[in-house]
PyMOL Python script that loads the backbone (N, CA, C, O; Angstrom):
from pymol import cmd

cmd.read_pdbstr("""\
ATOM      1  N   MET A   1      99.808  99.669  91.538  1.00  0.00           N
ATOM      2  CA  MET A   1      99.078 100.858  91.066  1.00  0.00           C
ATOM      3  C   MET A   1      99.972 101.699  90.115  1.00  0.00           C
ATOM      4  O   MET A   1     101.178 101.856  90.303  1.00  0.00           O
ATOM      5  N   ASN A   2      99.346 102.173  89.184  1.00  0.00           N
ATOM      6  CA  ASN A   2      99.972 102.997  88.135  1.00  0.00           C
ATOM      7  C   ASN A   2     100.686 104.190  88.836  1.00  0.00           C
ATOM      8  O   ASN A   2     100.095 104.786  89.737  1.00  0.00           O
ATOM      9  N   PHE A   3     101.878 104.539  88.469  1.00  0.00           N
ATOM     10  CA  PHE A   3     102.601 105.646  89.140  1.00  0.00           C
ATOM     11  C   PHE A   3     101.851 107.002  89.046  1.00  0.00           C
ATOM     12  O   PHE A   3     101.854 107.787  89.994  1.00  0.00           O
ATOM     13  N   LEU A   4     101.201 107.260  87.864  1.00  0.00           N
ATOM     14  CA  LEU A   4     100.588 108.557  87.705  1.00  0.00           C
ATOM     15  C   LEU A   4      99.345 108.538  88.634  1.00  0.00           C
ATOM     16  O   LEU A   4      99.103 109.571  89.259  1.00  0.00           O
ATOM     17  N   ILE A   5      98.606 107.556  88.771  1.00  0.00           N
ATOM     18  CA  ILE A   5      97.444 107.523  89.660  1.00  0.00           C
ATOM     19  C   ILE A   5      97.913 107.619  91.047  1.00  0.00           C
ATOM     20  O   ILE A   5      97.275 108.330  91.825  1.00  0.00           O
ATOM     21  N   TRP A   6      99.002 106.957  91.465  1.00  0.00           N
ATOM     22  CA  TRP A   6      99.501 107.034  92.814  1.00  0.00           C
ATOM     23  C   TRP A   6      99.924 108.422  93.128  1.00  0.00           C
ATOM     24  O   TRP A   6      99.611 108.921  94.209  1.00  0.00           O
ATOM     25  N   ASN A   7     100.617 109.074  92.249  1.00  0.00           N
ATOM     26  CA  ASN A   7     101.078 110.480  92.319  1.00  0.00           C
ATOM     27  C   ASN A   7      99.911 111.454  92.527  1.00  0.00           C
ATOM     28  O   ASN A   7      99.960 112.339  93.382  1.00  0.00           O
ATOM     29  N   ILE A   8      98.921 111.274  91.765  1.00  0.00           N
ATOM     30  CA  ILE A   8      97.707 112.147  91.901  1.00  0.00           C
ATOM     31  C   ILE A   8      97.052 111.967  93.259  1.00  0.00           C
ATOM     32  O   ILE A   8      96.684 112.945  93.911  1.00  0.00           O
ATOM     33  N   LYS A   9      96.905 110.719  93.687  1.00  0.00           N
ATOM     34  CA  LYS A   9      96.261 110.445  94.946  1.00  0.00           C
ATOM     35  C   LYS A   9      97.083 111.011  96.091  1.00  0.00           C
ATOM     36  O   LYS A   9      96.503 111.520  97.051  1.00  0.00           O
ATOM     37  N   ASN A  10      98.519 110.939  96.029  1.00  0.00           N
ATOM     38  CA  ASN A  10      99.295 111.514  96.998  1.00  0.00           C
ATOM     39  C   ASN A  10      99.188 113.003  97.056  1.00  0.00           C
ATOM     40  O   ASN A  10      99.196 113.578  98.144  1.00  0.00           O
ATOM     41  N   SER A  11      99.084 113.665  95.896  1.00  0.00           N
ATOM     42  CA  SER A  11      99.016 115.121  95.829  1.00  0.00           C
ATOM     43  C   SER A  11      97.710 115.607  96.449  1.00  0.00           C
ATOM     44  O   SER A  11      97.653 116.634  97.125  1.00  0.00           O
ATOM     45  N   THR A  12      96.646 114.810  96.185  1.00  0.00           N
ATOM     46  CA  THR A  12      95.260 115.141  96.719  1.00  0.00           C
ATOM     47  C   THR A  12      95.325 114.960  98.215  1.00  0.00           C
ATOM     48  O   THR A  12      94.807 115.789  98.963  1.00  0.00           O
ATOM     49  N   MET A  13      95.938 113.917  98.655  1.00  0.00           N
ATOM     50  CA  MET A  13      96.047 113.553 100.118  1.00  0.00           C
ATOM     51  C   MET A  13      96.856 114.741 100.820  1.00  0.00           C
ATOM     52  O   MET A  13      96.430 115.237 101.863  1.00  0.00           O
ATOM     53  N   ILE A  14      97.943 115.146 100.263  1.00  0.00           N
ATOM     54  CA  ILE A  14      98.661 116.187 100.889  1.00  0.00           C
ATOM     55  C   ILE A  14      98.021 117.485 100.919  1.00  0.00           C
ATOM     56  O   ILE A  14      98.200 118.240 101.875  1.00  0.00           O
ATOM     57  N   ASP A  15      97.192 117.837  99.810  1.00  0.00           N
ATOM     58  CA  ASP A  15      96.415 119.007  99.858  1.00  0.00           C
ATOM     59  C   ASP A  15      95.320 118.947 100.929  1.00  0.00           C
ATOM     60  O   ASP A  15      95.031 119.977 101.539  1.00  0.00           O
ATOM     61  N   GLU A  16      94.710 117.808 101.182  1.00  0.00           N
ATOM     62  CA  GLU A  16      93.715 117.667 102.150  1.00  0.00           C
ATOM     63  C   GLU A  16      94.317 117.843 103.548  1.00  0.00           C
ATOM     64  O   GLU A  16      93.749 118.559 104.372  1.00  0.00           O
ATOM     65  N   ILE A  17      95.421 117.221 103.818  1.00  0.00           N
ATOM     66  CA  ILE A  17      96.031 117.435 105.045  1.00  0.00           C
ATOM     67  C   ILE A  17      96.393 118.820 105.301  1.00  0.00           C
ATOM     68  O   ILE A  17      96.099 119.327 106.384  1.00  0.00           O
ATOM     69  N   GLU A  18      97.036 119.510 104.355  1.00  0.00           N
ATOM     70  CA  GLU A  18      97.308 120.958 104.451  1.00  0.00           C
ATOM     71  C   GLU A  18      96.148 121.775 104.737  1.00  0.00           C
ATOM     72  O   GLU A  18      96.215 122.674 105.575  1.00  0.00           O
ATOM     73  N   ASN A  19      95.050 121.512 104.069  1.00  0.00           N
ATOM     74  CA  ASN A  19      93.829 122.297 104.308  1.00  0.00           C
ATOM     75  C   ASN A  19      93.345 122.091 105.725  1.00  0.00           C
ATOM     76  O   ASN A  19      92.944 123.041 106.397  1.00  0.00           O
ATOM     77  N   GLN A  20      93.381 120.859 106.176  1.00  0.00           N
ATOM     78  CA  GLN A  20      92.933 120.589 107.653  1.00  0.00           C
ATOM     79  C   GLN A  20      93.893 121.342 108.591  1.00  0.00           C
ATOM     80  O   GLN A  20      93.419 121.934 109.560  1.00  0.00           O
ATOM     81  N   ILE A  21      95.193 121.352 108.359  1.00  0.00           N
ATOM     82  CA  ILE A  21      96.077 122.110 109.220  1.00  0.00           C
ATOM     83  C   ILE A  21      95.739 123.601 109.147  1.00  0.00           C
ATOM     84  O   ILE A  21      95.605 124.225 110.200  1.00  0.00           O
ATOM     85  N   PHE A  22      95.596 124.200 107.974  1.00  0.00           N
ATOM     86  CA  PHE A  22      95.353 125.613 107.874  1.00  0.00           C
ATOM     87  C   PHE A  22      94.028 126.045 108.531  1.00  0.00           C
ATOM     88  O   PHE A  22      93.929 127.105 109.149  1.00  0.00           O
ATOM     89  N   ASN A  23      93.029 125.185 108.370  1.00  0.00           N
ATOM     90  CA  ASN A  23      91.740 125.406 108.960  1.00  0.00           C
ATOM     91  C   ASN A  23      91.670 125.524 110.432  1.00  0.00           C
ATOM     92  O   ASN A  23      90.744 126.091 111.012  1.00  0.00           O
ATOM     93  N   ARG A  24      92.714 124.953 111.034  1.00  0.00           N
ATOM     94  CA  ARG A  24      92.833 125.033 112.550  1.00  0.00           C
ATOM     95  C   ARG A  24      93.110 126.413 112.934  1.00  0.00           C
ATOM     96  O   ARG A  24      92.806 126.728 114.085  1.00  0.00           O
ATOM     97  N   GLU A  25      93.636 127.296 112.170  1.00  0.00           N
ATOM     98  CA  GLU A  25      93.973 128.653 112.415  1.00  0.00           C
ATOM     99  C   GLU A  25      94.795 128.683 113.757  1.00  0.00           C
ATOM    100  O   GLU A  25      94.541 129.537 114.607  1.00  0.00           O
ATOM    101  N   GLU A  26      95.664 127.855 113.918  1.00  0.00           N
ATOM    102  CA  GLU A  26      96.574 127.837 115.098  1.00  0.00           C
ATOM    103  C   GLU A  26      97.911 128.234 114.648  1.00  0.00           C
ATOM    104  O   GLU A  26      98.300 127.925 113.521  1.00  0.00           O
ATOM    105  N   LYS A  27      98.638 128.902 115.466  1.00  0.00           N
ATOM    106  CA  LYS A  27     100.004 129.320 115.191  1.00  0.00           C
ATOM    107  C   LYS A  27     100.965 128.164 115.068  1.00  0.00           C
ATOM    108  O   LYS A  27     101.843 128.174 114.205  1.00  0.00           O
ATOM    109  N   GLU A  28     100.815 127.184 115.903  1.00  0.00           N
ATOM    110  CA  GLU A  28     101.655 125.904 116.020  1.00  0.00           C
ATOM    111  C   GLU A  28     100.807 124.761 116.076  1.00  0.00           C
ATOM    112  O   GLU A  28      99.851 124.728 116.851  1.00  0.00           O
ATOM    113  N   ILE A  29     101.112 123.750 115.254  1.00  0.00           N
ATOM    114  CA  ILE A  29     100.451 122.502 115.243  1.00  0.00           C
ATOM    115  C   ILE A  29     101.379 121.337 115.781  1.00  0.00           C
ATOM    116  O   ILE A  29     102.406 121.098 115.147  1.00  0.00           O
ATOM    117  N   PRO A  30     101.089 120.621 116.876  1.00  0.00           N
ATOM    118  CA  PRO A  30     102.012 119.645 117.345  1.00  0.00           C
ATOM    119  C   PRO A  30     102.273 118.563 116.211  1.00  0.00           C
ATOM    120  O   PRO A  30     101.390 118.266 115.405  1.00  0.00           O
ATOM    121  N   THR A  31     103.442 118.036 116.199  1.00  0.00           N
ATOM    122  CA  THR A  31     103.691 116.970 115.342  1.00  0.00           C
ATOM    123  C   THR A  31     102.821 115.743 115.443  1.00  0.00           C
ATOM    124  O   THR A  31     102.531 115.073 114.452  1.00  0.00           O
ATOM    125  N   SER A  32     102.410 115.461 116.669  1.00  0.00           N
ATOM    126  CA  SER A  32     101.550 114.434 116.945  1.00  0.00           C
ATOM    127  C   SER A  32     100.198 114.529 116.235  1.00  0.00           C
ATOM    128  O   SER A  32      99.643 113.520 115.799  1.00  0.00           O
ATOM    129  N   VAL A  33      99.687 115.732 116.126  1.00  0.00           N
ATOM    130  CA  VAL A  33      98.416 116.037 115.355  1.00  0.00           C
ATOM    131  C   VAL A  33      98.657 115.769 113.856  1.00  0.00           C
ATOM    132  O   VAL A  33      97.884 115.112 113.159  1.00  0.00           O
ATOM    133  N   ILE A  34      99.796 116.334 113.428  1.00  0.00           N
ATOM    134  CA  ILE A  34     100.109 116.102 111.959  1.00  0.00           C
ATOM    135  C   ILE A  34     100.201 114.597 111.651  1.00  0.00           C
ATOM    136  O   ILE A  34      99.574 114.096 110.717  1.00  0.00           O
ATOM    137  N   GLY A  35     100.995 113.901 112.459  1.00  0.00           N
ATOM    138  CA  GLY A  35     101.130 112.517 112.259  1.00  0.00           C
ATOM    139  C   GLY A  35      99.814 111.718 112.277  1.00  0.00           C
ATOM    140  O   GLY A  35      99.658 110.784 111.490  1.00  0.00           O
ATOM    141  N   GLU A  36      98.896 112.060 113.136  1.00  0.00           N
ATOM    142  CA  GLU A  36      97.545 111.447 113.126  1.00  0.00           C
ATOM    143  C   GLU A  36      96.786 111.801 111.885  1.00  0.00           C
ATOM    144  O   GLU A  36      96.115 110.941 111.314  1.00  0.00           O
ATOM    145  N   LEU A  37      96.865 113.054 111.434  1.00  0.00           N
ATOM    146  CA  LEU A  37      96.186 113.451 110.191  1.00  0.00           C
ATOM    147  C   LEU A  37      96.704 112.581 108.948  1.00  0.00           C
ATOM    148  O   LEU A  37      95.960 112.102 108.092  1.00  0.00           O
ATOM    149  N   VAL A  38      97.996 112.462 108.983  1.00  0.00           N
ATOM    150  CA  VAL A  38      98.625 111.717 107.910  1.00  0.00           C
ATOM    151  C   VAL A  38      98.187 110.197 107.960  1.00  0.00           C
ATOM    152  O   VAL A  38      97.875 109.584 106.939  1.00  0.00           O
ATOM    153  N   MET A  39      98.188 109.666 109.157  1.00  0.00           N
ATOM    154  CA  MET A  39      97.723 108.184 109.303  1.00  0.00           C
ATOM    155  C   MET A  39      96.297 108.079 108.886  1.00  0.00           C
ATOM    156  O   MET A  39      95.957 107.127 108.183  1.00  0.00           O
ATOM    157  N   ASP A  40      95.418 108.998 109.271  1.00  0.00           N
ATOM    158  CA  ASP A  40      93.984 108.907 108.931  1.00  0.00           C
ATOM    159  C   ASP A  40      93.831 108.884 107.419  1.00  0.00           C
ATOM    160  O   ASP A  40      93.095 108.062 106.873  1.00  0.00           O
ATOM    161  N   LYS A  41      94.575 109.850 106.700  1.00  0.00           N
ATOM    162  CA  LYS A  41      94.502 109.873 105.225  1.00  0.00           C
ATOM    163  C   LYS A  41      95.039 108.614 104.598  1.00  0.00           C
ATOM    164  O   LYS A  41      94.389 107.991 103.758  1.00  0.00           O
ATOM    165  N   LEU A  42      96.225 108.249 105.010  1.00  0.00           N
ATOM    166  CA  LEU A  42      96.844 107.016 104.516  1.00  0.00           C
ATOM    167  C   LEU A  42      95.992 105.811 104.598  1.00  0.00           C
ATOM    168  O   LEU A  42      95.988 104.991 103.680  1.00  0.00           O
ATOM    169  N   LYS A  43      95.270 105.668 105.661  1.00  0.00           N
ATOM    170  CA  LYS A  43      94.462 104.495 105.894  1.00  0.00           C
ATOM    171  C   LYS A  43      93.406 104.333 104.814  1.00  0.00           C
ATOM    172  O   LYS A  43      93.053 103.219 104.426  1.00  0.00           O
ATOM    173  N   SER A  44      92.910 105.469 104.339  1.00  0.00           N
ATOM    174  CA  SER A  44      91.821 105.482 103.317  1.00  0.00           C
ATOM    175  C   SER A  44      92.370 105.427 101.890  1.00  0.00           C
ATOM    176  O   SER A  44      91.644 105.072 100.962  1.00  0.00           O
ATOM    177  N   VAL A  45      93.676 105.785 101.706  1.00  0.00           N
ATOM    178  CA  VAL A  45      94.285 105.889 100.368  1.00  0.00           C
ATOM    179  C   VAL A  45      95.070 104.672 100.029  1.00  0.00           C
ATOM    180  O   VAL A  45      94.945 104.116  98.938  1.00  0.00           O
ATOM    181  N   ASP A  46      95.898 104.249 100.978  1.00  0.00           N
ATOM    182  CA  ASP A  46      96.849 103.216 100.733  1.00  0.00           C
ATOM    183  C   ASP A  46      97.192 102.500 102.015  1.00  0.00           C
ATOM    184  O   ASP A  46      98.022 102.955 102.802  1.00  0.00           O
ATOM    185  N   GLU A  47      96.484 101.276 102.228  1.00  0.00           N
ATOM    186  CA  GLU A  47      96.691 100.512 103.468  1.00  0.00           C
ATOM    187  C   GLU A  47      98.091 100.154 103.743  1.00  0.00           C
ATOM    188  O   GLU A  47      98.539 100.273 104.884  1.00  0.00           O
ATOM    189  N   VAL A  48      98.851  99.696 102.708  1.00  0.00           N
ATOM    190  CA  VAL A  48     100.241  99.311 102.893  1.00  0.00           C
ATOM    191  C   VAL A  48     101.091 100.497 103.348  1.00  0.00           C
ATOM    192  O   VAL A  48     101.922 100.372 104.248  1.00  0.00           O
ATOM    193  N   ALA A  49     100.877 101.603 102.737  1.00  0.00           N
ATOM    194  CA  ALA A  49     101.660 102.843 103.137  1.00  0.00           C
ATOM    195  C   ALA A  49     101.234 103.177 104.558  1.00  0.00           C
ATOM    196  O   ALA A  49     102.094 103.551 105.355  1.00  0.00           O
ATOM    197  N   TYR A  50     100.028 103.072 104.910  1.00  0.00           N
ATOM    198  CA  TYR A  50      99.516 103.329 106.235  1.00  0.00           C
ATOM    199  C   TYR A  50     100.236 102.489 107.268  1.00  0.00           C
ATOM    200  O   TYR A  50     100.700 102.991 108.291  1.00  0.00           O
ATOM    201  N   VAL A  51     100.325 101.164 106.973  1.00  0.00           N
ATOM    202  CA  VAL A  51     100.985 100.218 107.981  1.00  0.00           C
ATOM    203  C   VAL A  51     102.505 100.578 108.094  1.00  0.00           C
ATOM    204  O   VAL A  51     103.071 100.552 109.187  1.00  0.00           O
ATOM    205  N   ARG A  52     103.123 100.902 106.980  1.00  0.00           N
ATOM    206  CA  ARG A  52     104.541 101.251 107.059  1.00  0.00           C
ATOM    207  C   ARG A  52     104.785 102.464 107.846  1.00  0.00           C
ATOM    208  O   ARG A  52     105.669 102.525 108.700  1.00  0.00           O
ATOM    209  N   PHE A  53     103.917 103.523 107.522  1.00  0.00           N
ATOM    210  CA  PHE A  53     104.028 104.784 108.302  1.00  0.00           C
ATOM    211  C   PHE A  53     103.703 104.595 109.753  1.00  0.00           C
ATOM    212  O   PHE A  53     104.388 105.111 110.636  1.00  0.00           O
ATOM    213  N   ALA A  54     102.651 103.849 109.991  1.00  0.00           N
ATOM    214  CA  ALA A  54     102.220 103.689 111.499  1.00  0.00           C
ATOM    215  C   ALA A  54     103.315 102.934 112.244  1.00  0.00           C
ATOM    216  O   ALA A  54     103.585 103.212 113.413  1.00  0.00           O
ATOM    217  N   SER A  55     103.949 101.967 111.553  1.00  0.00           N
ATOM    218  CA  SER A  55     104.966 101.179 112.263  1.00  0.00           C
ATOM    219  C   SER A  55     106.192 101.987 112.656  1.00  0.00           C
ATOM    220  O   SER A  55     106.864 101.646 113.629  1.00  0.00           O
ATOM    221  N   VAL A  56     106.497 103.042 111.928  1.00  0.00           N
ATOM    222  CA  VAL A  56     107.577 103.924 112.328  1.00  0.00           C
ATOM    223  C   VAL A  56     107.036 104.999 113.300  1.00  0.00           C
ATOM    224  O   VAL A  56     107.631 105.274 114.342  1.00  0.00           O
ATOM    225  N   TYR A  57     105.889 105.595 112.921  1.00  0.00           N
ATOM    226  CA  TYR A  57     105.321 106.671 113.767  1.00  0.00           C
ATOM    227  C   TYR A  57     105.024 106.267 115.136  1.00  0.00           C
ATOM    228  O   TYR A  57     105.382 106.975 116.077  1.00  0.00           O
ATOM    229  N   ARG A  58     104.361 105.123 115.315  1.00  0.00           N
ATOM    230  CA  ARG A  58     104.027 104.603 116.631  1.00  0.00           C
ATOM    231  C   ARG A  58     105.069 103.716 117.122  1.00  0.00           C
ATOM    232  O   ARG A  58     104.830 103.103 118.162  1.00  0.00           O
ATOM    233  N   GLU A  59     106.165 103.553 116.552  1.00  0.00           N
ATOM    234  CA  GLU A  59     107.366 102.850 117.070  1.00  0.00           C
ATOM    235  C   GLU A  59     106.921 101.431 117.574  1.00  0.00           C
ATOM    236  O   GLU A  59     107.109 101.097 118.744  1.00  0.00           O
ATOM    237  N   PHE A  60     106.349 100.643 116.690  1.00  0.00           N
ATOM    238  CA  PHE A  60     105.970  99.272 117.154  1.00  0.00           C
ATOM    239  C   PHE A  60     107.203  98.577 117.697  1.00  0.00           C
ATOM    240  O   PHE A  60     108.257  98.518 117.065  1.00  0.00           O
ATOM    241  N   LYS A  61     107.022  98.065 118.870  1.00  0.00           N
ATOM    242  CA  LYS A  61     108.178  97.443 119.532  1.00  0.00           C
ATOM    243  C   LYS A  61     108.276  95.954 119.309  1.00  0.00           C
ATOM    244  O   LYS A  61     109.316  95.341 119.549  1.00  0.00           O
ATOM    245  N   ASP A  62     107.203  95.391 118.856  1.00  0.00           N
ATOM    246  CA  ASP A  62     107.301  93.941 118.566  1.00  0.00           C
ATOM    247  C   ASP A  62     106.262  93.578 117.523  1.00  0.00           C
ATOM    248  O   ASP A  62     105.470  94.411 117.081  1.00  0.00           O
ATOM    249  N   VAL A  63     106.290  92.253 117.127  1.00  0.00           N
ATOM    250  CA  VAL A  63     105.373  91.753 116.108  1.00  0.00           C
ATOM    251  C   VAL A  63     104.027  91.733 116.552  1.00  0.00           C
ATOM    252  O   VAL A  63     103.156  91.969 115.715  1.00  0.00           O
ATOM    253  N   SER A  64     103.680  91.474 117.813  1.00  0.00           N
ATOM    254  CA  SER A  64     102.324  91.498 118.291  1.00  0.00           C
ATOM    255  C   SER A  64     101.721  92.876 118.167  1.00  0.00           C
ATOM    256  O   SER A  64     100.557  92.947 117.773  1.00  0.00           O
ATOM    257  N   THR A  65     102.362  93.944 118.451  1.00  0.00           N
ATOM    258  CA  THR A  65     101.859  95.267 118.269  1.00  0.00           C
ATOM    259  C   THR A  65     101.533  95.578 116.804  1.00  0.00           C
ATOM    260  O   THR A  65     100.510  96.185 116.488  1.00  0.00           O
ATOM    261  N   PHE A  66     102.399  95.160 115.961  1.00  0.00           N
ATOM    262  CA  PHE A  66     102.241  95.282 114.492  1.00  0.00           C
ATOM    263  C   PHE A  66     100.973  94.529 114.022  1.00  0.00           C
ATOM    264  O   PHE A  66     100.140  95.043 113.275  1.00  0.00           O
ATOM    265  N   MET A  67     100.885  93.234 114.531  1.00  0.00           N
ATOM    266  CA  MET A  67      99.755  92.471 114.225  1.00  0.00           C
ATOM    267  C   MET A  67      98.407  93.077 114.621  1.00  0.00           C
ATOM    268  O   MET A  67      97.436  93.084 113.864  1.00  0.00           O
ATOM    269  N   GLU A  68      98.412  93.588 115.863  1.00  0.00           N
ATOM    270  CA  GLU A  68      97.216  94.335 116.353  1.00  0.00           C
ATOM    271  C   GLU A  68      96.752  95.363 115.399  1.00  0.00           C
ATOM    272  O   GLU A  68      95.562  95.434 115.090  1.00  0.00           O
ATOM    273  N   GLU A  69      97.744  96.250 114.869  1.00  0.00           N
ATOM    274  CA  GLU A  69      97.310  97.246 113.943  1.00  0.00           C
ATOM    275  C   GLU A  69      96.791  96.689 112.676  1.00  0.00           C
ATOM    276  O   GLU A  69      95.838  97.231 112.117  1.00  0.00           O
ATOM    277  N   LEU A  70      97.395  95.579 112.165  1.00  0.00           N
ATOM    278  CA  LEU A  70      96.929  94.950 110.978  1.00  0.00           C
ATOM    279  C   LEU A  70      95.478  94.392 111.261  1.00  0.00           C
ATOM    280  O   LEU A  70      94.593  94.498 110.411  1.00  0.00           O
ATOM    281  N   GLY A  71      95.282  93.838 112.399  1.00  0.00           N
ATOM    282  CA  GLY A  71      94.016  93.262 112.746  1.00  0.00           C
ATOM    283  C   GLY A  71      92.905  94.341 112.678  1.00  0.00           C
ATOM    284  O   GLY A  71      91.798  94.081 112.207  1.00  0.00           O
ATOM    285  N   LYS A  72      93.244  95.582 113.172  1.00  0.00           N
ATOM    286  CA  LYS A  72      92.262  96.751 113.091  1.00  0.00           C
ATOM    287  C   LYS A  72      91.911  96.996 111.675  1.00  0.00           C
ATOM    288  O   LYS A  72      90.734  97.208 111.384  1.00  0.00           O
ATOM    289  N   LEU A  73      92.834  96.984 110.771  1.00  0.00           N
ATOM    290  CA  LEU A  73      92.651  97.300 109.362  1.00  0.00           C
ATOM    291  C   LEU A  73      91.724  96.185 108.679  1.00  0.00           C
ATOM    292  O   LEU A  73      90.857  96.477 107.855  1.00  0.00           O
ATOM    293  N   LEU A  74      91.965  95.008 109.062  1.00  0.00           N
ATOM    294  CA  LEU A  74      91.270  93.878 108.427  1.00  0.00           C
ATOM    295  C   LEU A  74      89.821  93.778 108.927  1.00  0.00           C
ATOM    296  O   LEU A  74      88.968  93.239 108.222  1.00  0.00           O
ATOM    297  N   LYS A  75      89.525  94.296 110.146  1.00  0.00           N
ATOM    298  CA  LYS A  75      88.215  94.229 110.667  1.00  0.00           C
ATOM    299  C   LYS A  75      87.290  95.236 109.939  1.00  0.00           C
ATOM    300  O   LYS A  75      86.075  95.040 109.956  1.00  0.00           O
ATOM    301  N   LYS A  76      87.801  96.272 109.320  1.00  0.00           N
ATOM    302  CA  LYS A  76      86.931  97.287 108.756  1.00  0.00           C
ATOM    303  C   LYS A  76      86.200  96.932 107.591  1.00  0.00           C
ATOM    304  O   LYS A  76      85.444  97.749 107.064  1.00  0.00           O
TER     305      LYS A  76
END
""", "prot")
cmd.dss("prot")
cmd.show_as("cartoon", "prot")
cmd.util.cbc("prot")
cmd.orient("prot")
């Protein structure tokens, strides 16, 4: 993907996540909620980035857990 297009998509994604957070009108947002918002957006923007982020965020312990997540992506 062209770097400029990738950068624009990321900026848009970040803006959308920030808007979702601000619209909650809560004083504090748990990091787990922010992590899920990021994963939801990444899944629709860049599947490879989603899998990378999910593997760290969800702390995949083994290859089978990683493969389960890939399977969910492939079924869509």
